[in-house]
C-alpha positions as a Python dict, from the first residue, in 0.01 Angstrom:
ca = {
    (1, 'M'): (0, 0, 0),
    (2, 'N'): (-25, 153, 346),
    (3, 'Y'): (112, 502, 275),
    (4, 'R'): (78, 600, 642),
    (5, 'K'): (376, 376, 716),
    (6, 'L'): (593, 526, 440),
    (7, 'D'): (803, 836, 493),
    (8, 'A'): (753, 1134, 262),
    (9, 'R'): (1074, 1072, 63),
    (10, 'L'): (976, 712, -11),
    (11, 'S'): (621, 810, -109),
    (12, 'E'): (761, 1072, -345),
    (13, 'A'): (1014, 827, -495),
    (14, 'L'): (737, 573, -557),
    (15, 'A'): (524, 835, -731),
    (16, 'D'): (811, 942, -959),
    (17, 'A'): (959, 603, -1050),
    (18, 'D'): (876, 330, -1297),
    (19, 'G'): (746, -8, -1182),
    (20, 'G'): (1083, -183, -1200),
    (21, 'A'): (1270, 42, -957),
    (22, 'R'): (1413, -102, -635),
    (23, 'Y'): (1470, 96, -318),
    (24, 'E'): (1715, 78, -29),
    (25, 'V'): (1493, 115, 276),
    (26, 'F'): (1497, 104, 654),
    (27, 'V'): (1214, -101, 801),
    (28, 'E'): (1117, -24, 1160),
    (29, 'L'): (964, -328, 1327),
    (30, 'A'): (734, -354, 1626),
    (31, 'P'): (867, -560, 1918),
    (32, 'G'): (735, -913, 1959),
    (33, 'L'): (690, -1018, 1596),
    (34, 'T'): (518, -1351, 1553),
    (35, 'P'): (703, -1635, 1379),
    (36, 'D'): (464, -1597, 1084),
    (37, 'E'): (550, -1227, 1052),
    (38, 'V'): (923, -1302, 1065),
    (39, 'T'): (885, -1569, 796),
    (40, 'R'): (684, -1335, 572),
    (41, 'L'): (941, -1056, 612),
    (42, 'E'): (1221, -1297, 518),
    (43, 'Q'): (1025, -1412, 211),
    (44, 'L'): (1001, -1049, 103),
    (45, 'G'): (1375, -990, 148),
    (46, 'V'): (1373, -822, 490),
    (47, 'C'): (1613, -1013, 712),
    (48, 'R'): (1662, -965, 1082),
    (49, 'H'): (2002, -1055, 1223),
    (50, 'G'): (1884, -1098, 1580),
    (51, 'D'): (1569, -1123, 1784),
    (52, 'L'): (1617, -771, 1922),
    (53, 'D'): (1649, -595, 1583),
    (54, 'T'): (1393, -318, 1556),
    (55, 'V'): (1532, -144, 1246),
    (56, 'V'): (1658, -345, 951),
    (57, 'T'): (1758, -266, 595),
    (58, 'A'): (1624, -412, 274),
    (59, 'H'): (1641, -365, -104),
    (60, 'L'): (1280, -386, -221),
    (61, 'G'): (1073, -332, -533),
    (62, 'R'): (732, -165, -538),
    (63, 'K'): (531, -489, -493),
    (64, 'D'): (745, -600, -197),
    (65, 'L'): (713, -253, -41),
    (66, 'E'): (338, -282, -75),
    (67, 'D'): (339, -618, 102),
    (68, 'V'): (579, -503, 376),
    (69, 'S'): (376, -188, 445),
    (70, 'E'): (63, -398, 502),
    (71, 'L'): (219, -619, 773),
    (72, 'S'): (100, -538, 1124),
    (73, 'G'): (450, -589, 1268),
    (74, 'V'): (594, -308, 1054),
    (75, 'R'): (578, 38, 1208),
    (76, 'Q'): (746, 247, 938),
    (77, 'V'): (939, 218, 612),
    (78, 'R'): (1191, 494, 531),
    (79, 'L'): (1388, 553, 214),
    (80, 'G'): (1759, 496, 268),
    (81, 'R'): (2040, 700, 121),
    (82, 'R'): (2325, 573, -86),
    (83, 'L'): (2650, 676, 73),
    (84, 'R'): (2945, 793, -132),
    (85, 'Q'): (3244, 564, -154),
    (86, 'A'): (3552, 699, 14),
}
């Protein structure tokens, strides 16, 4: 896992959680991803809705977070927040 790409809240959540936990995250992408990088992100559950998307959301487990953090086209992964229902 590339912890330099994870924000502090996500790193802390990973340290405190069991192996089966899943996380709502924001994934910041570098511009100009290669087709291989896009395919790998989609396989891991990170889906872009357009070619210009630079920040996308995903629901990932620890293993997928590890794989996403190692991709060169990923700049940062931040823990999302669950919003209250109105």
